[in-house]
KEKE-3310 file (N, C-alpha, C; in steps of 0.2 Angstrom, whole numbers, plus 5000, padded with zeros to 4 digits):
npx = (5562:5565:5558:5554:5555:5542:5531:5522:5505:5500:5491:5486:5495:5495:5489:5477:5477:5487:5479:5468:5470:5477:5466:5460:5470:5468:5456:5454:5467:5458:5447:5456:5460:5448:5438:5429:5418:5410:5405:5400:5396:5385:5384:5388:5401:5411:5416:5427:5426:5429:5436:5449:5446:5445:5445:5443:5448:5447:5436:5437:5437:5448:5464:5479:5492:5510:5519:5514:5514:5521:5537:5541:5554:5571:5586:5595:5612:5628:5633:5649:5663:5663:5676:5687:5691:5709:5722:5725:5740:5754:5757:5768:5786:5786:5796:5811:5812:5823:5827:5835)
npy = (5282:5297:5312:5325:5341:5351:5359:5372:5376:5392:5397:5405:5411:5425:5430:5436:5446:5453:5457:5462:5473:5481:5484:5493:5502:5506:5512:5521:5529:5534:5542:5552:5557:5562:5555:5545:5556:5557:5569:5576:5588:5592:5591:5600:5609:5622:5630:5641:5649:5661:5673:5680:5697:5703:5716:5720:5727:5741:5749:5746:5732:5725:5719:5724:5731:5725:5738:5745:5739:5739:5735:5728:5722:5720:5730:5716:5712:5718:5706:5696:5700:5687:5674:5668:5649:5644:5639:5620:5613:5609:5591:5580:5576:5563:5549:5544:5533:5522:5521:5528)
npz = (5760:5753:5750:5736:5735:5740:5728:5728:5719:5714:5705:5690:5676:5677:5663:5663:5671:5663:5653:5656:5662:5652:5644:5654:5652:5637:5639:5646:5637:5627:5634:5637:5625:5621:5612:5619:5627:5641:5649:5642:5627:5624:5608:5601:5591:5592:5578:5570:5559:5551:5538:5531:5525:5508:5499:5483:5465:5462:5449:5431:5429:5424:5425:5434:5425:5422:5424:5435:5444:5463:5468:5482:5488:5491:5483:5475:5479:5471:5457:5460:5448:5432:5433:5423:5421:5422:5410:5413:5421:5414:5410:5415:5408:5398:5399:5392:5378:5379:5388:5395)
capx = (5564:5568:5553:5558:5553:5536:5529:5513:5501:5496:5487:5489:5501:5494:5488:5470:5480:5490:5474:5464:5476:5479:5458:5459:5473:5466:5449:5459:5466:5452:5444:5462:5460:5440:5436:5424:5416:5403:5404:5394:5396:5379:5386:5390:5406:5411:5422:5425:5428:5430:5439:5451:5443:5447:5446:5443:5451:5439:5436:5432:5440:5455:5471:5482:5498:5514:5522:5510:5514:5527:5538:5545:5561:5577:5588:5599:5620:5632:5638:5658:5665:5664:5682:5688:5695:5715:5722:5729:5748:5757:5761:5778:5788:5786:5803:5816:5813:5829:5828:5841)
capy = (5284:5306:5314:5330:5348:5353:5365:5374:5379:5397:5398:5405:5415:5434:5432:5437:5453:5459:5458:5469:5480:5482:5486:5497:5511:5509:5517:5530:5535:5536:5549:5559:5559:5564:5549:5546:5560:5557:5574:5577:5595:5596:5590:5606:5613:5631:5632:5649:5650:5670:5672:5688:5703:5705:5721:5718:5732:5745:5752:5743:5727:5723:5717:5727:5731:5724:5740:5749:5736:5739:5728:5730:5719:5727:5726:5710:5714:5715:5700:5700:5696:5677:5672:5662:5645:5646:5633:5614:5614:5603:5584:5579:5573:5557:5544:5543:5526:5517:5519:5532)
capz = (5751:5755:5744:5735:5738:5737:5725:5727:5712:5716:5701:5682:5677:5678:5659:5662:5675:5659:5648:5659:5663:5646:5642:5657:5649:5631:5640:5650:5634:5623:5635:5638:5618:5619:5609:5623:5632:5645:5652:5635:5624:5621:5602:5599:5592:5589:5573:5569:5548:5547:5532:5531:5520:5502:5493:5474:5464:5458:5441:5427:5432:5421:5430:5431:5423:5428:5425:5438:5452:5465:5472:5489:5488:5490:5477:5475:5478:5464:5457:5458:5439:5432:5432:5419:5423:5419:5407:5417:5422:5409:5415:5417:5401:5394:5399:5384:5378:5377:5396:5401)
cpx = (5562:5561:5555:5554:5546:5535:5521:5511:5498:5492:5488:5495:5503:5493:5482:5472:5480:5484:5471:5466:5475:5472:5459:5464:5470:5459:5450:5462:5463:5448:5449:5462:5453:5437:5429:5425:5409:5401:5398:5392:5390:5379:5387:5398:5407:5415:5420:5429:5426:5437:5442:5448:5448:5444:5447:5445:5445:5441:5433:5433:5444:5461:5476:5490:5503:5519:5521:5512:5520:5530:5542:5549:5564:5581:5594:5606:5625:5635:5646:5659:5665:5670:5681:5693:5701:5716:5726:5735:5748:5759:5766:5780:5789:5795:5804:5812:5817:5831:5835:5841)
cpy = (5291:5307:5321:5337:5348:5359:5366:5379:5387:5400:5400:5411:5423:5435:5436:5444:5457:5463:5461:5475:5484:5485:5494:5503:5512:5514:5522:5534:5535:5543:5552:5562:5561:5560:5547:5551:5558:5563:5577:5585:5597:5594:5596:5610:5620:5631:5640:5649:5659:5670:5681:5692:5706:5710:5721:5725:5734:5749:5746:5737:5723:5723:5722:5727:5730:5732:5745:5746:5739:5735:5731:5725:5724:5723:5722:5714:5711:5708:5702:5696:5689:5678:5665:5656:5645:5638:5627:5615:5607:5597:5583:5577:5567:5554:5544:5536:5521:5518:5524:5538)
cpz = (5755:5749:5744:5739:5737:5735:5726:5721:5716:5713:5693:5681:5675:5670:5658:5667:5669:5656:5650:5659:5657:5642:5645:5655:5641:5633:5643:5644:5629:5628:5637:5630:5617:5615:5611:5628:5636:5648:5647:5635:5624:5612:5599:5600:5590:5584:5570:5561:5547:5544:5530:5523:5513:5499:5486:5473:5462:5453:5435:5424:5426:5427:5428:5429:5425:5429:5432:5445:5455:5470:5478:5493:5487:5485:5477:5476:5472:5462:5455:5450:5440:5431:5428:5421:5419:5415:5413:5418:5417:5414:5414:5410:5402:5397:5393:5384:5377:5385:5400:5398)
residu = (MET:ALA:GLU:GLY:PRO:THR:VAL:ALA:ASN:THR:GLY:GLY:SER:GLY:THR:ALA:ALA:VAL:VAL:LEU:LEU:GLY:VAL:VAL:ALA:ILE:VAL:VAL:LEU:LEU:PHE:PHE:THR:GLY:ILE:ILE:ASP:LEU:GLY:GLY:GLY:GLY:GLY:ALA:THR:ASP:VAL:ASN:LEU:ASP:THR:PRO:LYS:PHE:ASP:ALA:PRO:GLN:GLY:ASN:GLY:GLU:THR:PRO:LYS:ALA:ASP:THR:LEU:LYS:ALA:ASP:THR:PRO:ALA:LEU:PRO:ALA:LYS:PRO:PRO:ALA:GLN:VAL:PRO:SER:ALA:PRO:ALA:PRO:GLY:PRO:ALA:PRO:ALA:PRO:ALA:ASN:GLY:GLY)
# end
């Protein structure tokens, strides 16, 4: 009786290697995004919150009137005159009722 081919089982399907590689990839991603910081920044973050200076109007505290404000916008171009649509063209004449 002839024997069939010999199959050598070399181990698992590689699931453990894939899981380990995925965990390493996630840890590397966390290092690059700054979530994990082993260098230590001392916990100090320098946030510059300088706001622009605003000079309040001097005087009696009233809001300036609209006619005293200047607009630096250019004038709008003149609009062409409105055109009235023409009446629709008449339709074709109806056919005679006697067919002729």
